[in-house]
N, C-alpha and C positions, 0 to 999 in steps of 0.2 A: 541380481542385475550383476554381469562379469566385465561388463565394459561401461565405461560411464560417458553419458552425451556431451558432445563438445559444444562448449558456450563460447559466444562471443558478448562483450559487453559496450556498445556503444553508446558513447560519454560517460568512461569508463577513468577520467580524472576528477570530475566533481565530486562532491562528498557524499551524493548517492552512491555513484559509480565505486567510490570507494567501500562503499558499504558493503555493495555486491561481490567485491574484492574479496572482504574480509569474511563475509559470509559464505561464501564458494569452495575457501580453504578447507580442503578436507572432506567438501560435501561426498554423502554415501553415492551419489547419484550421477553428480555433474562435475565436469572439469573444466576451467577456464583455459581455452586453447587460443582466442585473440580478443583484442582488446582496442577499442577505436575513439577517437577523438578529435579536436576540432584539426585542420591542416598545420597549425602552431606546433603540434605536440608529437605528430606524425614523425617518424623516424627515431625519436627516440627511445631508450627502453622504459618499462615503466615505472621505473626508478626514478629513471633522469625526469622524467615527467611529472613529477609529484613531487619532486624537492623543492622542500619549503612550502609544500601546500598541502601534504598530509594532513590530515583533521581527527585521526581516530586514536585512542588512547592504545590500542595495541599495533606492534611495527608492521612493516608490509610484508605480504606472505612471501617466503621465500620462493615457492613455485611460480609467480609472477612476476618477480624483479627484473628479468631479463628478457620479457616479451617485449618486442619493439611495437611501439604504438601505431597504428596505423591511420589512415584519414579515413572518416566514417561517412564523407561521402564519395568514396571508391566502395560502393556497394557488392558490388561483384566479389571483387577482390577478398572483402571479408566475409562475406556470405560461404564462399569457398572453402573456407577453414571450419566452420560449426555445423551444428545441428539445428541449435535455435539462439536468439539474442535476445538480453536483455538492456534497453532503450532507459538512457537518463540524459537525453542529450539538454541545450539551453541555446534554446533557439525560437524563433517566433513559432506560432501554430501553425501556419501552413506549409513553413519549412518541414517541421518536424511529421505533420500528417504526410507530405509528398515522400519524406525520408522513411518512415516507416512503412507506406504500402509499396516502396520501393524495394525493401528489403522484404516483406512479404511474397511479393511476385518473382522473387528468386526459388520459393519453395521455402523460405524461411521462417518458421514461426519466430513473433514477435512479442514478448510480454514487456508492457511498456509502462513508464513509472510517468511519464509525463499525463497532460492534462487534454490532449490537442485532439485525441479519438473517444474521450470519454462519453460524448452524446452522437457519435455516428451509430445511427441507429442497429447495423448490423455488430457492432461491436462488442462483445460481452465486457463488464466493467464490475469486477468480480471480489468480494471478499466471501474467500471459500468457505468459511463454516454458515454463510449466510444466503448465499444464492449460486452455490455452483451448477444448477440447472442452466445458467442464463449461457453456457459453454456451449448447449447446443445451437446458438443462432451463428456458431461458426459454419456452420454447411452451408447457409446464407449468404454468409460474407465468403464463403470460397468461391462460390459460384459467381458473385458479384464479381469477385477478382480476377476470376481466369485461373485458379490454382487447384491443386488437389492438397496441397501440404501445407501449403504458406496461409497464414493467417493474423491478426492482432488481436490481441486482449489487454485490458489495461487494469488498473489497479485504481481505486478512486482515491477520494483526498485525505492527506494525512491525519485532519483534524474530527472528521466524522468517527476516526476507528473507536473513538475515546468516549460516545456514547450511542450508537448505531448499535453494535452488538448486545448492551444492555436492553435497549429498547425490542430489539428483533427478539430476543428470548419471551419477550411479554407480548408477541403479536396476537395472541388468541384471547385475549382482554381487548383488542383495538384501540390503541393510542390512536388519540384525535386531535392534539394541540400539544405542542413541544417547544420550549423554550429553552435554550441553550448556550451557554456563554465559553467559547474556549480560551484559553490561557496556553499560548501556543510560544514553543522552545526555540530557538533562534536557530538552530539547526534546522529549522524546517524555512528559514530562507538562504540553506546551505553556507553558513555562517559560525563561526566561534566569537568567543572573545576579542582574542586577537586581532581578528578582521573586523570587528565592530564595535570599537570602544565604547561609543555612545549608547550601548545598550546597558552597560554596568549602571546600576541603581537607577534605572528608566524602566518604564512603562509606555508602549506605545500602543494608542486604542484603534488602530488601524494596520490591517493587513488586504493589499488588494485583491479584489477578488475572490476572498476568502471565505464570506458571508454569503455569496451567493451559490457557491462551490457545497457550503456546509447545509444549506437550507434546500437544494433542490437534488444533490446527487444520492441522498439518502433515498427520495423518491424512485428515480430511476432501477437501484439495488433491489427495492419492491416490487418492482415491475414485474411486468408478464411479457413472453415471448407471443407476437401475434403477427401473422405471415411473414417471416424472416425478421422479423423488425423487435426491439425492445420498447415498450411502451409503460411507460411512468406510472407507476401509484400516484393515486389521486389526493390519499392520506398516510400520515399525519399532515396538519398543518403544521410547516417549523418554522420558527423565526430565529435568529442566531445574532451574537455579537463576538467577533474572533477579535484578540488583543494579543499582542505581542509582548511577553514577560522575559525578564533576567536569567534566563534558565537553558544549560547546554539542549538536555532531550529532555523530550517527554511533555504533550499535552492535555492538561486537564480540562475537564468540563464541569460547570455546575449546570443541572437540568431538572427544568419544571415539568412534569407532565399530567395531561387526563385524558382516562380513558372512557370507550364508552360502556364497558363491563368493568366498573373499578374492582380489580382484583386487593386482597387482604396482606399486609406486609408481609406474612407467611406466607402465600402464593408466590408473590413476587420472588425470594429469597430461592423458595422451593424452584424455581424456574431458571434463576442465575446459577445455583447448583448446579443443575443436571444439565444445562444446555450443554449440548457438544453437537458437532458437525460431521460433514463429509470428511475432511482431513484428520479428524479423531476416528472415525469408522476405518479407512483404508490405514491408519497408523503413518501417516505422511513424517518424514524426517523433521521437518521444521514445524510440524503442528504442535502447538501446547497441549500437554495432558487434559490441564483444568483452563478452560477458555476464558470464561469469566470467573475470577476473585473477589470475595464481597469481605470487607474487613468491618468486623464492630466496633474497632477503637473510633472514638469519634474525632481523632485529629489523620484518618487513614482514608482515602490512600495519599501519599506524599510521592510527591514528582520525585525527587531525590531517593526515596526508600525503597521505592514500589515498581517504576519506569522499567526495571530491569527484568519483571515478573515471569517465569517462563522463556527466559533466554530474552526476554524484550517481544514474546510474542503471544503472553497472555494479556488482557486488558482487567482493570480492576475497577471495583466499586466501593462506596461507603457511604455512608451520611445519609441512607434512605429514613425519609419519616413523609407524616402526611403533612398538606402543605394548605392554608388558609382560602387560596384561591385555585389555585390547581390538585389534584388529587396527592399528589406525591413531589417531594424533591429528593436528588440525588446529586453526586459527584461520581463522575469516572476520570479515568487515566489508562493511556495508551503512551508505548512509546513510537515515536513519529517517525525516525528513520532506521525500526527496526519493524514493529509490526505494520508502520505506517508509509513504508516506503519499501526500501528494499525487501526487508523480509516478507513484507505481504507479497512482494513480486516473486520472489522465489517459493512461496507456499503454493502462489497460483501455478507456476511453472510443477510442481511436482504432481497439483491435482491433473493439470493437462497432460500432464506424463503417465501418470495412474490411469486415466480414462483412455488413453489413447491416441492423444491427440498430437503430442509430439513423439517421433520417435527417428534413430540416428538416420541418415540420408543414405 
């Protein structure tokens, strides 16, 4: 590629927006040319708008410091400067739906980190290694929106990345029942310990809306396209508990699973080791070379040690063993703001670019 695609980040001042800024710095295919946020941030440089609120360990990239933040609601102005946008805004569901559709109708593809459109029937919710074929529903969506180039694609909830890839690699054995408890980092709430001192030395056994997402979104990912809509799968049955723990980044899951055709432990480990998907086949810039890594050590994966595996884009598993009630149990881990949020969305954009859905205007 000789010329990079121009990217806008709508919601660029929040934690996920900051991750987008970080990940797109020196990206081989994409260049940030516009950042938009609330009206209160508009008119300031990006550096000014996040002063005292920059949450990442790395400094603000030089290339974006002097970009003047725009008002995200001025859709036409922002869209005129970019080939596509990432959206990570903090608004209510219906406002987000309206905003993302407005951008799409300017013929600007939208890659959303938000949950607002995850159940819109003709909008693909994608983990690129698992259900890349769902992007084919975009043709039906464009017909509904009346667009030629514009569309919306979304990434799923961050919590499911810690266990769904491991289960997906075992689909040939037909998982029937899954119990998963997730232990989720505070960055999943857009916070760090400075923002949220009450989380120090504390565990909160509730994250609003998270358990329903964790139980239902995998079924949509495993669903199929029927008459221009994604119909969710009927199995496996999934039940979850989602717990906030005093960790900066990384969602860990403990998983119990039964199968219609029970595999051996050796078969499970073989499938995990060998599993790859479309991003690996295409050699996408953000794709992990090894998607699922299994640790033989009894005390791994650990959040602090293993969340940054494959630049935070790999997932890991460990402690696989047979169970007295279910067939097997294991532990999974993923980085929630990289694989689970901004990084996952960047990988979706790379897939859509490689498959011809995102082009220069």
